[in-house]
Structures are given as structure tokens and as C-alpha cells.
C-alpha positions in Angstrom: 1.7 4.4 14.8 -1.5 4.6 12.8 -1.5 8.4 13.0 2.1 8.6 11.9 1.5 6.2 9.0 -1.5 8.3 7.9 0.5 11.5 8.0 3.2 9.8 5.9 0.7 8.7 3.3 -0.8 12.2 3.2 2.5 14.0 3.1 4.6 11.8 0.8 2.3 9.8 -1.4 0.3 12.5 -3.0 -2.1 10.0 -4.5 -5.3 10.4 -6.5 -7.6 8.6 -4.1 -10.4 8.1 -6.6 -7.9 6.4 -8.9 -6.6 4.3 -6.0 -10.2 3.3 -5.1 -10.9 2.3 -8.7 -7.7 0.1 -8.7 -8.8 -1.4 -5.4 -12.2 -2.2 -6.8 -10.7 -3.9 -9.9 -8.2 -5.8 -7.7 -11.1 -7.1 -5.6 -12.7 -8.4 -8.8 -9.5 -10.3 -9.7 -7.9 -7.9 -12.2 -4.1 -8.6 -12.2 -3.0 -5.5 -14.1 -4.8 -3.3 -11.6 -3.0 -5.2 -8.7 0.3 -4.4 -10.4 -0.6 -0.7 -10.9 -1.7 -0.5 -7.2 1.7 -1.9 -6.2 3.4 0.7 -8.4 1.4 3.5 -6.8 2.4 2.5 -3.3 6.0 1.6 -4.2 7.5 5.0 -3.2 5.7 4.9 0.1 6.8 1.3 0.8 10.4 2.1 -0.1 10.3 5.1 2.2 8.9 3.1 5.1 11.3 0.2 4.6 14.3 2.5 4.5 13.3 4.0 7.9 12.4 0.7 9.6 14.8 -1.6 11.4 13.7 -5.1 12.4 16.4 -7.4 13.7 17.0 -10.2 11.3 15.2 -8.6 8.4 16.7 -7.3 5.2 15.2 -4.3 3.5 13.5 -6.5 0.9 11.9 -8.6 3.7 10.3 -5.4 5.1 9.2 -4.3 1.6 7.6 -7.7 1.1 5.8 -7.4 4.4 4.5 -4.0 3.3 3.2 -5.3 0.0 1.6 -8.2 1.9 -0.1 -5.8 4.3 -1.2 -3.6 1.4 -3.0 -6.5 -0.3 -4.6 -7.7 3.0 -6.0 -4.2 3.3 -7.4 -4.4 -0.2 -9.2 -7.6 0.7 -10.7 -6.0 3.8 -11.6 -2.7 2.1 -15.3 -2.1 1.6 -15.7 0.1 -1.5 -19.4 0.5 -0.9 -18.9 2.3 2.4 -16.4 4.9 1.2 
């Protein structure tokens, strides 16, 4: 699953990783506008993943919310000094 997700990110997101890392750093420092911008950057990827995912009992918006929750958990765990 991790390899597939990485290939989806590389193939479909076409993100500027330096810009994303700047947003992550600002998010970790409590900057709300950067958190919103980060969510916007990942929106196409999250929408794509949620359209292709079926979980019994979940609506598409539930899956999208889980994706955003996971995104921001990853932001909390990300070490900007090591990358």
C-alpha cells in the first residue's frame, strides 16, 4: 500500500516539495493559513484517493476527512531537520 500511495503522489500530485516542506514547517509552528494552503495542495490527491476507495459504511466525505486527518498527523510527525 505504501509503495502504491507513493507512486500516486509522484504521478498525480506534481507538487513542489520545497514549497510543501515550507508549509509543513509553518504548520508545525502554528500558522493556520499555511495549514489551509497545505490542505489545498493535497486536495486533488485526497479527492482522487477517496473516489477510488470503498469502505463499507463510509461516505466519500468520511474518507476525505480521514485523509485530511492522516495528512495532519503526518505533519505532526514530520521532522523538518532530517529532510
